[in-house]
Each structure stands twice: as C-alpha cells, then as structure tokens.
C-alpha positions as CSV (number, residue, x, y, z in Angstrom):
1,M,-10.6,23.5,47.3
2,K,-12.5,20.3,47.9
3,L,-10.8,16.9,47.4
4,P,-13.1,15.6,44.7
5,F,-12.7,18.8,42.7
6,K,-8.8,18.6,43.0
7,L,-8.9,14.9,42.1
8,G,-11.1,15.4,39.1
9,L,-8.9,18.2,37.8
10,F,-5.7,16.2,38.4
11,V,-7.2,13.2,36.4
12,A,-8.3,15.6,33.6
13,L,-4.8,17.2,33.4
14,F,-3.1,13.8,33.4
15,V,-5.4,12.5,30.6
16,I,-4.7,15.7,28.6
17,A,-0.9,15.4,29.0
18,V,-0.8,11.7,28.1
19,D,-3.2,12.2,25.2
20,Q,-1.2,15.0,23.7
21,L,2.1,13.4,24.2
22,T,1.0,10.1,22.6
23,K,-0.6,12.1,19.7
24,L,2.7,13.9,19.2
25,W,4.5,10.6,19.2
26,A,2.0,9.2,16.6
27,L,2.5,12.2,14.3
28,D,6.3,11.9,14.6
29,V,6.7,8.1,14.2
30,L,3.7,6.8,12.2
31,L,2.8,7.3,8.5
32,P,-0.9,8.1,7.8
33,Y,-3.0,5.0,7.3
34,D,0.0,2.7,7.3
35,P,-0.6,0.1,10.0
36,V,2.3,-1.0,12.3
37,A,1.5,-4.3,14.0
38,I,2.0,-4.4,17.7
39,F,0.5,-7.9,18.2
40,S,-2.4,-9.8,16.8
41,G,-5.5,-7.6,17.2
42,L,-3.6,-4.3,17.7
43,N,-2.0,-2.0,15.2
44,M,-0.8,1.6,15.5
45,T,-2.3,3.4,12.5
46,L,-2.2,7.2,12.2
47,A,-5.6,8.5,11.1
48,F,-7.2,12.0,11.1
49,N,-10.8,12.4,12.2
50,P,-12.4,15.8,11.4
51,G,-15.7,14.6,12.8
52,V,-16.7,13.1,16.1
53,A,-16.9,9.5,17.3
54,F,-16.7,7.0,14.4
55,S,-16.1,9.9,11.9
56,L,-19.7,11.1,12.2
57,F,-20.0,14.6,10.7
58,D,-16.5,14.3,9.1
59,D,-17.7,16.2,6.0
60,S,-19.1,19.2,7.9
61,G,-16.1,21.3,7.1
62,D,-14.8,24.3,9.1
63,M,-18.2,25.1,10.5
64,G,-18.4,21.6,12.0
65,R,-14.9,22.0,13.5
66,W,-16.0,25.1,15.4
67,L,-19.4,23.8,16.3
68,L,-18.0,20.5,17.7
69,S,-15.3,22.5,19.6
70,G,-17.9,24.8,21.1
71,L,-20.0,21.9,22.1
72,A,-17.1,20.1,23.7
73,I,-16.1,23.3,25.6
74,A,-19.7,23.7,26.8
75,V,-19.8,20.1,28.0
76,S,-16.4,20.7,29.7
77,I,-17.8,23.7,31.6
78,F,-20.7,21.6,32.7
79,L,-18.4,18.9,33.9
80,V,-16.2,21.4,35.9
81,I,-19.3,22.7,37.6
82,W,-20.4,19.2,38.4
83,L,-17.0,18.5,39.8
84,W,-17.1,21.6,42.0
85,R,-20.5,20.5,43.5
86,L,-19.3,17.1,44.5
87,V,-19.0,16.3,48.2
88,H,-16.1,14.7,50.0
89,D,-17.1,11.1,49.6
90,E,-17.7,11.3,45.8
91,R,-14.2,10.7,44.8
92,F,-15.2,7.8,42.4
93,I,-17.4,10.2,40.5
94,A,-14.7,12.8,40.5
95,G,-12.3,10.4,38.9
96,A,-14.9,9.4,36.3
97,L,-15.7,13.0,35.5
98,G,-12.0,13.8,35.3
99,L,-11.6,11.1,32.6
100,V,-14.4,12.5,30.5
101,L,-13.3,16.1,31.0
102,G,-9.6,15.3,30.1
103,G,-10.7,13.3,27.1
104,A,-13.0,16.0,25.8
105,L,-10.4,18.7,26.2
106,G,-7.7,16.5,24.7
107,N,-9.7,16.1,21.5
108,V,-10.8,19.8,21.4
109,I,-7.2,20.8,21.6
110,D,-6.6,18.8,18.4
111,R,-9.7,20.1,16.7
112,I,-8.8,23.8,17.4
113,R,-5.1,23.4,16.7
114,L,-5.2,21.1,13.7
115,G,-8.8,21.0,12.4
116,Y,-9.1,17.3,13.1
117,V,-8.5,14.8,15.9
118,V,-5.4,12.5,15.7
119,D,-6.3,8.9,16.1
120,F,-3.7,6.0,16.1
121,V,-5.0,2.9,18.1
122,D,-6.4,0.3,15.7
123,V,-8.0,-2.7,17.4
124,Y,-9.2,-5.5,15.2
125,Y,-10.4,-9.1,15.0
126,K,-9.7,-11.0,11.8
127,Q,-10.8,-8.5,9.1
128,S,-13.1,-6.4,11.3
129,H,-11.5,-3.2,12.6
130,W,-12.9,-1.0,15.3
131,P,-12.6,2.7,14.3
132,A,-9.2,4.1,15.1
133,F,-9.1,6.0,18.4
134,N,-6.8,7.7,20.9
135,I,-6.1,8.1,24.6
136,A,-8.8,10.9,24.9
137,D,-11.4,8.6,23.3
138,A,-10.5,5.8,25.7
139,A,-10.7,8.1,28.7
140,I,-14.1,9.4,27.7
141,T,-15.4,5.9,27.2
142,L,-13.9,4.6,30.5
143,G,-15.3,7.7,32.4
144,A,-18.7,7.2,30.9
145,I,-18.7,3.5,31.9
146,L,-17.7,4.4,35.4
147,L,-20.5,7.0,35.7
148,V,-23.0,4.5,34.6
149,W,-21.6,1.9,37.0
150,D,-21.8,4.4,39.8
151,T,-25.4,5.3,38.9
152,L,-26.5,1.7,38.8
153,F,-24.7,0.5,42.0
154,H,-24.7,3.7,44.1
155,Q,-28.5,3.6,44.1
156,E,-28.2,0.0,45.4
157,K,-25.8,1.1,48.1
158,Q,-28.0,4.0,49.1
159,S,-31.1,1.8,49.3
160,A,-29.2,-0.8,51.4
161,K,-27.9,2.0,53.8
162,K,-31.4,3.5,54.1
163,D,-32.9,0.0,54.9
164,N,-30.2,-0.5,57.6
165,D,-30.8,2.9,59.1
166,E,-34.5,2.2,59.5
C-alpha cells in the first residue's frame, strides 16, 4: 500500500474515533439545548441535526436521512479512490482527504445509527451563535480548506519549478 493512501486512511480512522468518542461524551454528560459555558465565546450545547450543514433539509424525514447517508457514502467512495491514486509526494493532500473522509463517515455513522447527527460545540460572539457543530464537521471544514490551499499554492509551486527547469 502506498504511503499517502495509508496516511489518509489513518487520519480518517483517527477523526472517526475522536468524533464518535466526543459524541458519546456529549450524549452522556450534556442535556439537550442546555448550554454549558467553557469560556466566553464557547459553550458545549447538545443539539441534534437531522439535516446537513446548518440544519439544511432538517425536515426531510426518513427519506432525507437515507438520501443524505447514501450521498455521504458515495462521496466517501470517491475520496478513497482519490486517496488510492495519490503518488508518494502527495502526503499533504492525503491528510486533507483523510480529514474530509473521516468527517463524512463520522456523521454518516450518526445518521444511520440515530437518524440525526449529534452536535455539541457552540461558538458565539455576544448574541450571535454559529450553528452547533462537532469534530466531524470541523474535520470536513479543515480538510476542505487544506485542499483549496493546496490547489492555490501547489499550482504556484509547479509553475515555479517548471520555470526553473527551463
């Protein structure tokens, strides 16, 4: 097995494990929609999201649950294939893909098992609250940012390398 593939799978499995453990903790310790202040700007607030990001499609019922799960699984298969095709020096992309893959599968585990995704991180400023999220959501966001970063700056590195080779 190639190093980037192993790295991506390791990151994905690590994200899934941390995500599921923190969700079990939240379900065990927190009361639904009852914020626990950690410090100014951060609460732990147990919330249940039957939809996708920012509760989109949260009223789509059981059909939405299975449709969203199927979509997440299809995207995960695509990400595994992408990981498999990476070459040795694409470890940065492998890590980013692993974050997205682990986050997607962490949330799909909830959706299949519970019918909703467990969220518990509540970030706010004064009276404005960001929608509650979880470790899987954070991993997906970070992975997507890293993929965009690589796309923007890898092209720049490739151009510079090509210019130096000529």
